[in-house]
N, C-alpha and C positions, 0 to 999 in steps of 0.2 A: 740470499744469493739466488740469482735467476738461473733457470735451467740451462740457458745458453752458456753461462760461465762455467757450469759444471761440465758441459760438453768440451769446452776449451781445455779445461784441466785434464779430463780423461784422454782426449785426443793428443794433447801435448805430452802426457806421460808415456803413452804408447809410442809416439814419434821419437821420444828420447831413448826409450829402450830399443827401438828398432835401429836407431843410429849407432848405439853401442854394439848391437849385434852385427851391423854392417861392418864396422871396424874389425870386430873379432873374426868374422868370416874372411875378410881380406887378408888378415894375418895368417889364417890357416889355409888360404887358397881354395876355398869351397865356393864353386861357382853358383850352384843352385841355392845355397843358403844366402849368398850375396844378393841374388836376384829377388828372393822373397823378402829379405830384410830391407833392401833398398826400396822395393815397391811399397812395402808397409810404411816406411819412413816418408816417402813422397806423398802417398795418399792421405795418411792420417795427419801429417804435418800441414798439408794443404788444407784439410778440413779445419784444423785448429786455427790457422791464419784466417781463413775465410769466415769462420764463426766469430772470431775476435773482431774482424772488420765490420761485419754486419751488426754485431751487438754493440759496437762502440767501445773505445778504450780511452780512458778508464771507465769502469761501469758507473752509470748514473744512479743516484739514490732517489727512489720515488717515495 
């Protein structure tokens, strides 16, 4: 496994957890928690997508 795919996995897991946290803070009507969770989701989700695009999908075997 290349290091790029490890980054996609880690960034993707963080983005999924942030999305879950975003939904939970919306239910509890917590504005600051929503801002931080949504920001984390947007940034790490974007990093995961950008890394997957630059590394190519599916991964090539060398």
